[in-house]
PDB file of the backbone (N, CA, C, O) and the ligand in Angstrom, with CONECT records:
HET     ZN  A 101       1
ATOM      1  N   MET A   1      12.195   5.604  -9.185  1.00  0.00           N
ATOM      2  CA  MET A   1      10.826   5.977  -8.868  1.00  0.00           C
ATOM      3  C   MET A   1      10.854   6.845  -7.616  1.00  0.00           C
ATOM      4  O   MET A   1      11.591   6.564  -6.671  1.00  0.00           O
ATOM      5  N   ARG A   2      10.049   7.896  -7.619  1.00  0.00           N
ATOM      6  CA  ARG A   2       9.971   8.801  -6.480  1.00  0.00           C
ATOM      7  C   ARG A   2       8.546   8.804  -5.942  1.00  0.00           C
ATOM      8  O   ARG A   2       7.573   8.715  -6.690  1.00  0.00           O
ATOM      9  N   ILE A   3       8.458   8.907  -4.634  1.00  0.00           N
ATOM     10  CA  ILE A   3       7.171   8.875  -3.958  1.00  0.00           C
ATOM     11  C   ILE A   3       7.024  10.150  -3.143  1.00  0.00           C
ATOM     12  O   ILE A   3       7.917  10.517  -2.379  1.00  0.00           O
ATOM     13  N   ALA A   4       5.896  10.819  -3.310  1.00  0.00           N
ATOM     14  CA  ALA A   4       5.628  12.064  -2.584  1.00  0.00           C
ATOM     15  C   ALA A   4       4.945  11.736  -1.263  1.00  0.00           C
ATOM     16  O   ALA A   4       3.721  11.625  -1.199  1.00  0.00           O
ATOM     17  N   CYS A   5       5.744  11.582  -0.209  1.00  0.00           N
ATOM     18  CA  CYS A   5       5.184  11.332   1.123  1.00  0.00           C
ATOM     19  C   CYS A   5       4.394  12.582   1.537  1.00  0.00           C
ATOM     20  O   CYS A   5       4.901  13.696   1.410  1.00  0.00           O
ATOM     21  N   PRO A   6       3.156  12.410   2.030  1.00  0.00           N
ATOM     22  CA  PRO A   6       2.365  13.575   2.428  1.00  0.00           C
ATOM     23  C   PRO A   6       3.018  14.382   3.543  1.00  0.00           C
ATOM     24  O   PRO A   6       2.712  15.564   3.702  1.00  0.00           O
ATOM     25  N   ILE A   7       3.910  13.771   4.318  1.00  0.00           N
ATOM     26  CA  ILE A   7       4.547  14.466   5.434  1.00  0.00           C
ATOM     27  C   ILE A   7       5.939  14.985   5.057  1.00  0.00           C
ATOM     28  O   ILE A   7       6.282  16.116   5.400  1.00  0.00           O
ATOM     29  N   CYS A   8       6.741  14.181   4.359  1.00  0.00           N
ATOM     30  CA  CYS A   8       8.136  14.518   4.082  1.00  0.00           C
ATOM     31  C   CYS A   8       8.371  15.147   2.714  1.00  0.00           C
ATOM     32  O   CYS A   8       9.403  15.781   2.492  1.00  0.00           O
ATOM     33  N   GLY A   9       7.442  14.981   1.814  1.00  0.00           N
ATOM     34  CA  GLY A   9       7.659  15.468   0.453  1.00  0.00           C
ATOM     35  C   GLY A   9       8.192  14.368  -0.436  1.00  0.00           C
ATOM     36  O   GLY A   9       8.198  13.200  -0.045  1.00  0.00           O
ATOM     37  N   GLU A  10       8.642  14.724  -1.629  1.00  0.00           N
ATOM     38  CA  GLU A  10       9.072  13.738  -2.616  1.00  0.00           C
ATOM     39  C   GLU A  10      10.395  13.099  -2.210  1.00  0.00           C
ATOM     40  O   GLU A  10      11.367  13.797  -1.924  1.00  0.00           O
ATOM     41  N   ARG A  11      10.427  11.770  -2.187  1.00  0.00           N
ATOM     42  CA  ARG A  11      11.610  11.005  -1.772  1.00  0.00           C
ATOM     43  C   ARG A  11      11.837   9.828  -2.713  1.00  0.00           C
ATOM     44  O   ARG A  11      10.926   9.368  -3.402  1.00  0.00           O
ATOM     45  N   ASP A  12      13.086   9.356  -2.717  1.00  0.00           N
ATOM     46  CA  ASP A  12      13.435   8.188  -3.521  1.00  0.00           C
ATOM     47  C   ASP A  12      12.743   6.954  -2.944  1.00  0.00           C
ATOM     48  O   ASP A  12      12.590   6.835  -1.729  1.00  0.00           O
ATOM     49  N   ARG A  13      12.328   6.043  -3.812  1.00  0.00           N
ATOM     50  CA  ARG A  13      11.605   4.851  -3.349  1.00  0.00           C
ATOM     51  C   ARG A  13      12.453   3.968  -2.433  1.00  0.00           C
ATOM     52  O   ARG A  13      11.904   3.147  -1.699  1.00  0.00           O
ATOM     53  N   ARG A  14      13.779   4.118  -2.461  1.00  0.00           N
ATOM     54  CA  ARG A  14      14.621   3.289  -1.604  1.00  0.00           C
ATOM     55  C   ARG A  14      14.497   3.657  -0.128  1.00  0.00           C
ATOM     56  O   ARG A  14      15.003   2.934   0.731  1.00  0.00           O
ATOM     57  N   GLU A  15      13.829   4.775   0.180  1.00  0.00           N
ATOM     58  CA  GLU A  15      13.581   5.136   1.575  1.00  0.00           C
ATOM     59  C   GLU A  15      12.397   4.372   2.158  1.00  0.00           C
ATOM     60  O   GLU A  15      12.132   4.445   3.358  1.00  0.00           O
ATOM     61  N   PHE A  16      11.681   3.631   1.291  1.00  0.00           N
ATOM     62  CA  PHE A  16      10.434   3.006   1.703  1.00  0.00           C
ATOM     63  C   PHE A  16      10.539   1.482   1.693  1.00  0.00           C
ATOM     64  O   PHE A  16      11.330   0.897   0.953  1.00  0.00           O
ATOM     65  N   TYR A  17       9.725   0.866   2.532  1.00  0.00           N
ATOM     66  CA  TYR A  17       9.531  -0.585   2.525  1.00  0.00           C
ATOM     67  C   TYR A  17       8.141  -0.821   1.955  1.00  0.00           C
ATOM     68  O   TYR A  17       7.167  -0.237   2.430  1.00  0.00           O
ATOM     69  N   VAL A  18       8.043  -1.667   0.945  1.00  0.00           N
ATOM     70  CA  VAL A  18       6.725  -1.939   0.355  1.00  0.00           C
ATOM     71  C   VAL A  18       6.191  -3.255   0.899  1.00  0.00           C
ATOM     72  O   VAL A  18       6.855  -4.290   0.845  1.00  0.00           O
ATOM     73  N   LYS A  19       4.980  -3.187   1.420  1.00  0.00           N
ATOM     74  CA  LYS A  19       4.367  -4.382   2.011  1.00  0.00           C
ATOM     75  C   LYS A  19       3.593  -5.177   0.973  1.00  0.00           C
ATOM     76  O   LYS A  19       3.539  -6.404   1.049  1.00  0.00           O
ATOM     77  N   GLY A  20       3.001  -4.503   0.014  1.00  0.00           N
ATOM     78  CA  GLY A  20       2.220  -5.198  -1.002  1.00  0.00           C
ATOM     79  C   GLY A  20       0.872  -4.540  -1.168  1.00  0.00           C
ATOM     80  O   GLY A  20       0.650  -3.413  -0.727  1.00  0.00           O
ATOM     81  N   ALA A  21      -0.013  -5.253  -1.802  1.00  0.00           N
ATOM     82  CA  ALA A  21      -1.323  -4.697  -2.139  1.00  0.00           C
ATOM     83  C   ALA A  21      -2.074  -4.248  -0.889  1.00  0.00           C
ATOM     84  O   ALA A  21      -2.079  -4.939   0.130  1.00  0.00           O
ATOM     85  N   ALA A  22      -2.703  -3.086  -0.984  1.00  0.00           N
ATOM     86  CA  ALA A  22      -3.539  -2.571   0.100  1.00  0.00           C
ATOM     87  C   ALA A  22      -4.950  -3.107  -0.105  1.00  0.00           C
ATOM     88  O   ALA A  22      -5.682  -2.657  -0.987  1.00  0.00           O
ATOM     89  N   LEU A  23      -5.314  -4.075   0.726  1.00  0.00           N
ATOM     90  CA  LEU A  23      -6.605  -4.743   0.575  1.00  0.00           C
ATOM     91  C   LEU A  23      -7.492  -4.467   1.771  1.00  0.00           C
ATOM     92  O   LEU A  23      -7.011  -4.265   2.886  1.00  0.00           O
ATOM     93  N   GLU A  24      -8.780  -4.461   1.528  1.00  0.00           N
ATOM     94  CA  GLU A  24      -9.713  -4.347   2.643  1.00  0.00           C
ATOM     95  C   GLU A  24      -9.666  -5.641   3.436  1.00  0.00           C
ATOM     96  O   GLU A  24      -9.649  -6.732   2.867  1.00  0.00           O
ATOM     97  N   ARG A  25      -9.646  -5.505   4.770  1.00  0.00           N
ATOM     98  CA  ARG A  25      -9.648  -6.696   5.610  1.00  0.00           C
ATOM     99  C   ARG A  25     -11.019  -7.353   5.594  1.00  0.00           C
ATOM    100  O   ARG A  25     -12.031  -6.672   5.422  1.00  0.00           O
ATOM    101  N   PRO A  26     -11.064  -8.683   5.773  1.00  0.00           N
ATOM    102  CA  PRO A  26     -12.366  -9.342   5.924  1.00  0.00           C
ATOM    103  C   PRO A  26     -13.091  -8.781   7.150  1.00  0.00           C
ATOM    104  O   PRO A  26     -12.454  -8.327   8.101  1.00  0.00           O
ATOM    105  N   VAL A  27     -14.390  -8.815   7.122  1.00  0.00           N
ATOM    106  CA  VAL A  27     -15.185  -8.293   8.230  1.00  0.00           C
ATOM    107  C   VAL A  27     -14.982  -9.160   9.471  1.00  0.00           C
ATOM    108  O   VAL A  27     -14.573 -10.317   9.369  1.00  0.00           O
ATOM    109  N   GLU A  28     -15.269  -8.593  10.638  1.00  0.00           N
ATOM    110  CA  GLU A  28     -15.159  -9.328  11.889  1.00  0.00           C
ATOM    111  C   GLU A  28     -16.035 -10.580  11.832  1.00  0.00           C
ATOM    112  O   GLU A  28     -17.202 -10.507  11.448  1.00  0.00           O
ATOM    113  N   GLY A  29     -15.472 -11.722  12.212  1.00  0.00           N
ATOM    114  CA  GLY A  29     -16.215 -12.968  12.190  1.00  0.00           C
ATOM    115  C   GLY A  29     -16.178 -13.685  10.849  1.00  0.00           C
ATOM    116  O   GLY A  29     -16.835 -14.709  10.665  1.00  0.00           O
ATOM    117  N   ALA A  30     -15.401 -13.140   9.910  1.00  0.00           N
ATOM    118  CA  ALA A  30     -15.298 -13.785   8.594  1.00  0.00           C
ATOM    119  C   ALA A  30     -14.656 -15.167   8.753  1.00  0.00           C
ATOM    120  O   ALA A  30     -13.884 -15.401   9.683  1.00  0.00           O
ATOM    121  N   GLY A  31     -14.978 -16.051   7.856  1.00  0.00           N
ATOM    122  CA  GLY A  31     -14.501 -17.421   7.948  1.00  0.00           C
ATOM    123  C   GLY A  31     -13.052 -17.589   7.519  1.00  0.00           C
ATOM    124  O   GLY A  31     -12.422 -16.669   6.998  1.00  0.00           O
ATOM    125  N   LEU A  32     -12.545 -18.793   7.756  1.00  0.00           N
ATOM    126  CA  LEU A  32     -11.155 -19.132   7.441  1.00  0.00           C
ATOM    127  C   LEU A  32     -10.830 -18.900   5.975  1.00  0.00           C
ATOM    128  O   LEU A  32      -9.742 -18.423   5.651  1.00  0.00           O
ATOM    129  N   GLU A  33     -11.760 -19.231   5.086  1.00  0.00           N
ATOM    130  CA  GLU A  33     -11.508 -19.056   3.652  1.00  0.00           C
ATOM    131  C   GLU A  33     -11.284 -17.585   3.307  1.00  0.00           C
ATOM    132  O   GLU A  33     -10.421 -17.266   2.490  1.00  0.00           O
ATOM    133  N   ALA A  34     -12.049 -16.698   3.917  1.00  0.00           N
ATOM    134  CA  ALA A  34     -11.903 -15.259   3.645  1.00  0.00           C
ATOM    135  C   ALA A  34     -10.533 -14.773   4.121  1.00  0.00           C
ATOM    136  O   ALA A  34      -9.884 -13.984   3.434  1.00  0.00           O
ATOM    137  N   TRP A  35     -10.084 -15.245   5.311  1.00  0.00           N
ATOM    138  CA  TRP A  35      -8.770 -14.840   5.819  1.00  0.00           C
ATOM    139  C   TRP A  35      -7.639 -15.470   5.011  1.00  0.00           C
ATOM    140  O   TRP A  35      -6.611 -14.837   4.770  1.00  0.00           O
ATOM    141  N   HIS A  36      -7.837 -16.715   4.598  1.00  0.00           N
ATOM    142  CA  HIS A  36      -6.834 -17.381   3.754  1.00  0.00           C
ATOM    143  C   HIS A  36      -6.639 -16.580   2.452  1.00  0.00           C
ATOM    144  O   HIS A  36      -5.512 -16.330   2.024  1.00  0.00           O
ATOM    145  N   ALA A  37      -7.754 -16.190   1.843  1.00  0.00           N
ATOM    146  CA  ALA A  37      -7.670 -15.419   0.596  1.00  0.00           C
ATOM    147  C   ALA A  37      -7.010 -14.065   0.841  1.00  0.00           C
ATOM    148  O   ALA A  37      -6.223 -13.600   0.017  1.00  0.00           O
ATOM    149  N   HIS A  38      -7.326 -13.433   1.965  1.00  0.00           N
ATOM    150  CA  HIS A  38      -6.774 -12.112   2.276  1.00  0.00           C
ATOM    151  C   HIS A  38      -5.259 -12.175   2.492  1.00  0.00           C
ATOM    152  O   HIS A  38      -4.519 -11.310   2.023  1.00  0.00           O
ATOM    153  N   VAL A  39      -4.816 -13.199   3.201  1.00  0.00           N
ATOM    154  CA  VAL A  39      -3.399 -13.292   3.583  1.00  0.00           C
ATOM    155  C   VAL A  39      -2.541 -13.920   2.483  1.00  0.00           C
ATOM    156  O   VAL A  39      -1.414 -13.482   2.253  1.00  0.00           O
ATOM    157  N   ASN A  40      -3.060 -14.932   1.811  1.00  0.00           N
ATOM    158  CA  ASN A  40      -2.217 -15.734   0.929  1.00  0.00           C
ATOM    159  C   ASN A  40      -2.468 -15.610  -0.566  1.00  0.00           C
ATOM    160  O   ASN A  40      -1.553 -15.827  -1.360  1.00  0.00           O
ATOM    161  N   LEU A  41      -3.664 -15.271  -0.958  1.00  0.00           N
ATOM    162  CA  LEU A  41      -3.983 -15.274  -2.388  1.00  0.00           C
ATOM    163  C   LEU A  41      -3.954 -13.847  -2.906  1.00  0.00           C
ATOM    164  O   LEU A  41      -4.868 -13.064  -2.647  1.00  0.00           O
ATOM    165  N   ARG A  42      -2.916 -13.519  -3.628  1.00  0.00           N
ATOM    166  CA  ARG A  42      -2.765 -12.153  -4.118  1.00  0.00           C
ATOM    167  C   ARG A  42      -2.701 -12.129  -5.638  1.00  0.00           C
ATOM    168  O   ARG A  42      -2.021 -12.936  -6.272  1.00  0.00           O
ATOM    169  N   ALA A  43      -3.431 -11.180  -6.195  1.00  0.00           N
ATOM    170  CA  ALA A  43      -3.330 -10.946  -7.629  1.00  0.00           C
ATOM    171  C   ALA A  43      -2.037 -10.152  -7.869  1.00  0.00           C
ATOM    172  O   ALA A  43      -1.563  -9.452  -6.974  1.00  0.00           O
ATOM    173  N   ASN A  44      -1.499 -10.258  -9.019  1.00  0.00           N
ATOM    174  CA  ASN A  44      -0.287  -9.509  -9.372  1.00  0.00           C
ATOM    175  C   ASN A  44      -0.537  -8.827 -10.712  1.00  0.00           C
ATOM    176  O   ASN A  44       0.053  -9.195 -11.728  1.00  0.00           O
ATOM    177  N   PRO A  45      -1.421  -7.825 -10.702  1.00  0.00           N
ATOM    178  CA  PRO A  45      -1.856  -7.246 -11.976  1.00  0.00           C
ATOM    179  C   PRO A  45      -0.788  -6.373 -12.631  1.00  0.00           C
ATOM    180  O   PRO A  45       0.016  -5.738 -11.949  1.00  0.00           O
ATOM    181  N   ALA A  46      -0.794  -6.354 -13.945  1.00  0.00           N
ATOM    182  CA  ALA A  46       0.014  -5.383 -14.694  1.00  0.00           C
ATOM    183  C   ALA A  46      -0.913  -4.216 -14.972  1.00  0.00           C
ATOM    184  O   ALA A  46      -1.700  -4.236 -15.919  1.00  0.00           O
ATOM    185  N   GLY A  47      -0.808  -3.199 -14.131  1.00  0.00           N
ATOM    186  CA  GLY A  47      -1.711  -2.063 -14.262  1.00  0.00           C
ATOM    187  C   GLY A  47      -1.809  -1.322 -12.953  1.00  0.00           C
ATOM    188  O   GLY A  47      -0.886  -1.369 -12.140  1.00  0.00           O
ATOM    189  N   VAL A  48      -2.902  -0.645 -12.737  1.00  0.00           N
ATOM    190  CA  VAL A  48      -3.072   0.198 -11.554  1.00  0.00           C
ATOM    191  C   VAL A  48      -3.424  -0.652 -10.335  1.00  0.00           C
ATOM    192  O   VAL A  48      -4.316  -1.499 -10.383  1.00  0.00           O
ATOM    193  N   ILE A  49      -2.700  -0.404  -9.238  1.00  0.00           N
ATOM    194  CA  ILE A  49      -2.914  -1.131  -7.992  1.00  0.00           C
ATOM    195  C   ILE A  49      -2.627  -0.181  -6.829  1.00  0.00           C
ATOM    196  O   ILE A  49      -1.781   0.708  -6.935  1.00  0.00           O
ATOM    197  N   ALA A  50      -3.341  -0.379  -5.720  1.00  0.00           N
ATOM    198  CA  ALA A  50      -3.061   0.367  -4.487  1.00  0.00           C
ATOM    199  C   ALA A  50      -2.204  -0.527  -3.596  1.00  0.00           C
ATOM    200  O   ALA A  50      -2.543  -1.687  -3.362  1.00  0.00           O
ATOM    201  N   GLU A  51      -1.085   0.021  -3.096  1.00  0.00           N
ATOM    202  CA  GLU A  51      -0.167  -0.756  -2.268  1.00  0.00           C
ATOM    203  C   GLU A  51       0.116  -0.010  -0.967  1.00  0.00           C
ATOM    204  O   GLU A  51      -0.022   1.210  -0.879  1.00  0.00           O
ATOM    205  N   LEU A  52       0.518  -0.788   0.040  1.00  0.00           N
ATOM    206  CA  LEU A  52       0.956  -0.195   1.302  1.00  0.00           C
ATOM    207  C   LEU A  52       2.469  -0.023   1.276  1.00  0.00           C
ATOM    208  O   LEU A  52       3.202  -0.975   1.007  1.00  0.00           O
ATOM    209  N   TRP A  53       2.935   1.186   1.555  1.00  0.00           N
ATOM    210  CA  TRP A  53       4.355   1.482   1.637  1.00  0.00           C
ATOM    211  C   TRP A  53       4.633   2.124   2.993  1.00  0.00           C
ATOM    212  O   TRP A  53       3.848   2.939   3.479  1.00  0.00           O
ATOM    213  N   TYR A  54       5.757   1.746   3.598  1.00  0.00           N
ATOM    214  CA  TYR A  54       6.147   2.278   4.909  1.00  0.00           C
ATOM    215  C   TYR A  54       7.356   3.188   4.724  1.00  0.00           C
ATOM    216  O   TYR A  54       8.360   2.771   4.147  1.00  0.00           O
ATOM    217  N   HIS A  55       7.272   4.414   5.203  1.00  0.00           N
ATOM    218  CA  HIS A  55       8.390   5.341   5.034  1.00  0.00           C
ATOM    219  C   HIS A  55       9.427   5.069   6.122  1.00  0.00           C
ATOM    220  O   HIS A  55       9.548   5.793   7.110  1.00  0.00           O
ATOM    221  N   GLU A  56      10.164   3.990   5.886  1.00  0.00           N
ATOM    222  CA  GLU A  56      11.112   3.449   6.858  1.00  0.00           C
ATOM    223  C   GLU A  56      12.244   4.421   7.185  1.00  0.00           C
ATOM    224  O   GLU A  56      12.633   4.534   8.347  1.00  0.00           O
ATOM    225  N   MET A  57      12.770   5.111   6.202  1.00  0.00           N
ATOM    226  CA  MET A  57      13.907   6.014   6.427  1.00  0.00           C
ATOM    227  C   MET A  57      13.445   7.470   6.468  1.00  0.00           C
ATOM    228  O   MET A  57      14.211   8.389   6.179  1.00  0.00           O
ATOM    229  N   GLY A  58      12.190   7.656   6.828  1.00  0.00           N
ATOM    230  CA  GLY A  58      11.630   9.006   6.911  1.00  0.00           C
ATOM    231  C   GLY A  58      10.778   9.134   8.156  1.00  0.00           C
ATOM    232  O   GLY A  58      11.253   8.914   9.270  1.00  0.00           O
ATOM    233  N   CYS A  59       9.537   9.483   7.967  1.00  0.00           N
ATOM    234  CA  CYS A  59       8.642   9.809   9.078  1.00  0.00           C
ATOM    235  C   CYS A  59       8.013   8.590   9.747  1.00  0.00           C
ATOM    236  O   CYS A  59       7.387   8.729  10.798  1.00  0.00           O
ATOM    237  N   GLY A  60       8.163   7.387   9.160  1.00  0.00           N
ATOM    238  CA  GLY A  60       7.581   6.199   9.763  1.00  0.00           C
ATOM    239  C   GLY A  60       6.099   6.034   9.487  1.00  0.00           C
ATOM    240  O   GLY A  60       5.425   5.259  10.167  1.00  0.00           O
ATOM    241  N   SER A  61       5.587   6.742   8.512  1.00  0.00           N
ATOM    242  CA  SER A  61       4.159   6.629   8.185  1.00  0.00           C
ATOM    243  C   SER A  61       3.904   5.483   7.212  1.00  0.00           C
ATOM    244  O   SER A  61       4.738   5.173   6.362  1.00  0.00           O
ATOM    245  N   TRP A  62       2.734   4.861   7.353  1.00  0.00           N
ATOM    246  CA  TRP A  62       2.238   3.903   6.371  1.00  0.00           C
ATOM    247  C   TRP A  62       1.459   4.689   5.340  1.00  0.00           C
ATOM    248  O   TRP A  62       0.592   5.494   5.679  1.00  0.00           O
ATOM    249  N   LEU A  63       1.773   4.451   4.082  1.00  0.00           N
ATOM    250  CA  LEU A  63       1.146   5.183   2.989  1.00  0.00           C
ATOM    251  C   LEU A  63       0.415   4.212   2.068  1.00  0.00           C
ATOM    252  O   LEU A  63       0.821   3.060   1.916  1.00  0.00           O
ATOM    253  N   THR A  64      -0.645   4.681   1.468  1.00  0.00           N
ATOM    254  CA  THR A  64      -1.289   3.949   0.380  1.00  0.00           C
ATOM    255  C   THR A  64      -0.835   4.619  -0.907  1.00  0.00           C
ATOM    256  O   THR A  64      -1.169   5.772  -1.177  1.00  0.00           O
ATOM    257  N   VAL A  65      -0.065   3.874  -1.696  1.00  0.00           N
ATOM    258  CA  VAL A  65       0.475   4.385  -2.955  1.00  0.00           C
ATOM    259  C   VAL A  65      -0.274   3.706  -4.097  1.00  0.00           C
ATOM    260  O   VAL A  65      -0.242   2.482  -4.232  1.00  0.00           O
ATOM    261  N   THR A  66      -0.933   4.493  -4.900  1.00  0.00           N
ATOM    262  CA  THR A  66      -1.618   3.969  -6.086  1.00  0.00           C
ATOM    263  C   THR A  66      -0.704   4.188  -7.270  1.00  0.00           C
ATOM    264  O   THR A  66      -0.357   5.324  -7.593  1.00  0.00           O
ATOM    265  N   ARG A  67      -0.313   3.103  -7.919  1.00  0.00           N
ATOM    266  CA  ARG A  67       0.629   3.232  -9.033  1.00  0.00           C
ATOM    267  C   ARG A  67       0.312   2.214 -10.117  1.00  0.00           C
ATOM    268  O   ARG A  67      -0.418   1.245  -9.905  1.00  0.00           O
ATOM    269  N   ASN A  68       0.883   2.467 -11.275  1.00  0.00           N
ATOM    270  CA  ASN A  68       0.744   1.558 -12.397  1.00  0.00           C
ATOM    271  C   ASN A  68       1.973   0.652 -12.393  1.00  0.00           C
ATOM    272  O   ASN A  68       3.093   1.124 -12.588  1.00  0.00           O
ATOM    273  N   THR A  69       1.768  -0.646 -12.172  1.00  0.00           N
ATOM    274  CA  THR A  69       2.899  -1.568 -12.067  1.00  0.00           C
ATOM    275  C   THR A  69       3.592  -1.783 -13.407  1.00  0.00           C
ATOM    276  O   THR A  69       4.730  -2.252 -13.441  1.00  0.00           O
ATOM    277  N   ALA A  70       2.934  -1.451 -14.498  1.00  0.00           N
ATOM    278  CA  ALA A  70       3.542  -1.626 -15.823  1.00  0.00           C
ATOM    279  C   ALA A  70       4.455  -0.447 -16.171  1.00  0.00           C
ATOM    280  O   ALA A  70       5.482  -0.626 -16.825  1.00  0.00           O
ATOM    281  N   THR A  71       4.079   0.751 -15.736  1.00  0.00           N
ATOM    282  CA  THR A  71       4.851   1.951 -16.106  1.00  0.00           C
ATOM    283  C   THR A  71       5.591   2.565 -14.914  1.00  0.00           C
ATOM    284  O   THR A  71       6.455   3.422 -15.102  1.00  0.00           O
ATOM    285  N   HIS A  72       5.261   2.137 -13.692  1.00  0.00           N
ATOM    286  CA  HIS A  72       5.791   2.678 -12.437  1.00  0.00           C
ATOM    287  C   HIS A  72       5.333   4.111 -12.183  1.00  0.00           C
ATOM    288  O   HIS A  72       5.874   4.791 -11.311  1.00  0.00           O
ATOM    289  N   GLU A  73       4.338   4.572 -12.939  1.00  0.00           N
ATOM    290  CA  GLU A  73       3.809   5.904 -12.692  1.00  0.00           C
ATOM    291  C   GLU A  73       3.034   5.899 -11.370  1.00  0.00           C
ATOM    292  O   GLU A  73       2.150   5.068 -11.159  1.00  0.00           O
ATOM    293  N   VAL A  74       3.379   6.835 -10.488  1.00  0.00           N
ATOM    294  CA  VAL A  74       2.672   6.980  -9.215  1.00  0.00           C
ATOM    295  C   VAL A  74       1.506   7.936  -9.436  1.00  0.00           C
ATOM    296  O   VAL A  74       1.697   9.084  -9.836  1.00  0.00           O
ATOM    297  N   LEU A  75       0.295   7.447  -9.171  1.00  0.00           N
ATOM    298  CA  LEU A  75      -0.911   8.218  -9.448  1.00  0.00           C
ATOM    299  C   LEU A  75      -1.430   8.954  -8.223  1.00  0.00           C
ATOM    300  O   LEU A  75      -2.029  10.023  -8.342  1.00  0.00           O
ATOM    301  N   LYS A  76      -1.198   8.374  -7.026  1.00  0.00           N
ATOM    302  CA  LYS A  76      -1.742   8.986  -5.816  1.00  0.00           C
ATOM    303  C   LYS A  76      -0.985   8.450  -4.609  1.00  0.00           C
ATOM    304  O   LYS A  76      -0.632   7.272  -4.564  1.00  0.00           O
ATOM    305  N   VAL A  77      -0.737   9.317  -3.628  1.00  0.00           N
ATOM    306  CA  VAL A  77      -0.111   8.907  -2.376  1.00  0.00           C
ATOM    307  C   VAL A  77      -0.895   9.553  -1.241  1.00  0.00           C
ATOM    308  O   VAL A  77      -1.122  10.763  -1.243  1.00  0.00           O
ATOM    309  N   GLU A  78      -1.300   8.749  -0.284  1.00  0.00           N
ATOM    310  CA  GLU A  78      -2.001   9.298   0.883  1.00  0.00           C
ATOM    311  C   GLU A  78      -1.647   8.474   2.111  1.00  0.00           C
ATOM    312  O   GLU A  78      -1.176   7.343   1.990  1.00  0.00           O
ATOM    313  N   LEU A  79      -1.871   9.037   3.290  1.00  0.00           N
ATOM    314  CA  LEU A  79      -1.644   8.302   4.522  1.00  0.00           C
ATOM    315  C   LEU A  79      -2.600   7.119   4.570  1.00  0.00           C
ATOM    316  O   LEU A  79      -3.788   7.269   4.284  1.00  0.00           O
ATOM    317  N   ALA A  80      -2.091   5.941   4.929  1.00  0.00           N
ATOM    318  CA  ALA A  80      -2.938   4.743   4.963  1.00  0.00           C
ATOM    319  C   ALA A  80      -4.095   4.933   5.929  1.00  0.00           C
ATOM    320  O   ALA A  80      -5.184   4.403   5.708  1.00  0.00           O
ATOM    321  N   SER A  81      -3.870   5.677   6.989  1.00  0.00           N
ATOM    322  CA  SER A  81      -4.936   5.901   7.970  1.00  0.00           C
ATOM    323  C   SER A  81      -6.092   6.688   7.367  1.00  0.00           C
ATOM    324  O   SER A  81      -7.205   6.661   7.893  1.00  0.00           O
ATOM    325  N   GLU A  82      -5.839   7.373   6.288  1.00  0.00           N
ATOM    326  CA  GLU A  82      -6.893   8.166   5.642  1.00  0.00           C
ATOM    327  C   GLU A  82      -7.478   7.487   4.405  1.00  0.00           C
ATOM    328  O   GLU A  82      -8.522   7.898   3.899  1.00  0.00           O
ATOM    329  N   SER A  83      -6.790   6.436   3.916  1.00  0.00           N
ATOM    330  CA  SER A  83      -7.279   5.790   2.691  1.00  0.00           C
ATOM    331  C   SER A  83      -8.343   4.746   2.987  1.00  0.00           C
ATOM    332  O   SER A  83      -9.149   4.409   2.120  1.00  0.00           O
ATOM    333  N   GLY A  84      -8.345   4.223   4.242  1.00  0.00           N
ATOM    334  CA  GLY A  84      -9.334   3.200   4.584  1.00  0.00           C
ATOM    335  C   GLY A  84      -8.972   1.812   4.081  1.00  0.00           C
ATOM    336  O   GLY A  84      -9.790   0.895   4.164  1.00  0.00           O
ATOM    337  N   LEU A  85      -7.748   1.639   3.554  1.00  0.00           N
ATOM    338  CA  LEU A  85      -7.330   0.338   3.045  1.00  0.00           C
ATOM    339  C   LEU A  85      -6.143  -0.175   3.864  1.00  0.00           C
ATOM    340  O   LEU A  85      -5.372   0.598   4.433  1.00  0.00           O
ATOM    341  N   GLY A  86      -6.025  -1.495   3.904  1.00  0.00           N
ATOM    342  CA  GLY A  86      -4.827  -2.127   4.445  1.00  0.00           C
ATOM    343  C   GLY A  86      -4.837  -2.398   5.923  1.00  0.00           C
ATOM    344  O   GLY A  86      -4.327  -3.428   6.362  1.00  0.00           O
ATOM    345  N   GLY A  87      -5.391  -1.520   6.691  1.00  0.00           N
ATOM    346  CA  GLY A  87      -5.468  -1.754   8.137  1.00  0.00           C
ATOM    347  C   GLY A  87      -4.135  -1.660   8.846  1.00  0.00           C
ATOM    348  O   GLY A  87      -4.005  -2.177   9.956  1.00  0.00           O
ATOM    349  N   ALA A  88      -3.130  -1.017   8.247  1.00  0.00           N
ATOM    350  CA  ALA A  88      -1.825  -0.885   8.909  1.00  0.00           C
ATOM    351  C   ALA A  88      -1.943   0.052  10.093  1.00  0.00           C
ATOM    352  O   ALA A  88      -2.633   1.070  10.040  1.00  0.00           O
ATOM    353  N   ALA A  89      -1.260  -0.310  11.154  1.00  0.00           N
ATOM    354  CA  ALA A  89      -1.302   0.534  12.358  1.00  0.00           C
ATOM    355  C   ALA A  89      -0.228   1.605  12.298  1.00  0.00           C
ATOM    356  O   ALA A  89      -0.107   2.411  13.221  1.00  0.00           O
TER     357      ALA A  89
HETATM  358 ZN    ZN A 101       7.476  10.452   5.226  1.00  0.00          ZN2+
END
């Protein structure tokens, strides 16, 4: 699988560290149940999902990669800071 980093260009997936699903964080002041669900309860769908990937052996950017987990087709790659998902620094 190859991922087109917006900064480095197309690279092998082994250059990246995958963190998992890119989820919206609970709002400020959200209760324990909301944080528990955010941190621990993850769906594992066979289909299209947005994930956070870190370009560990490249530019060091956090990316939001939208891909189909059943086919491994990469549908979209963007900087996580621009996708509004995941909250990665
Ligand atoms: Zn990169």
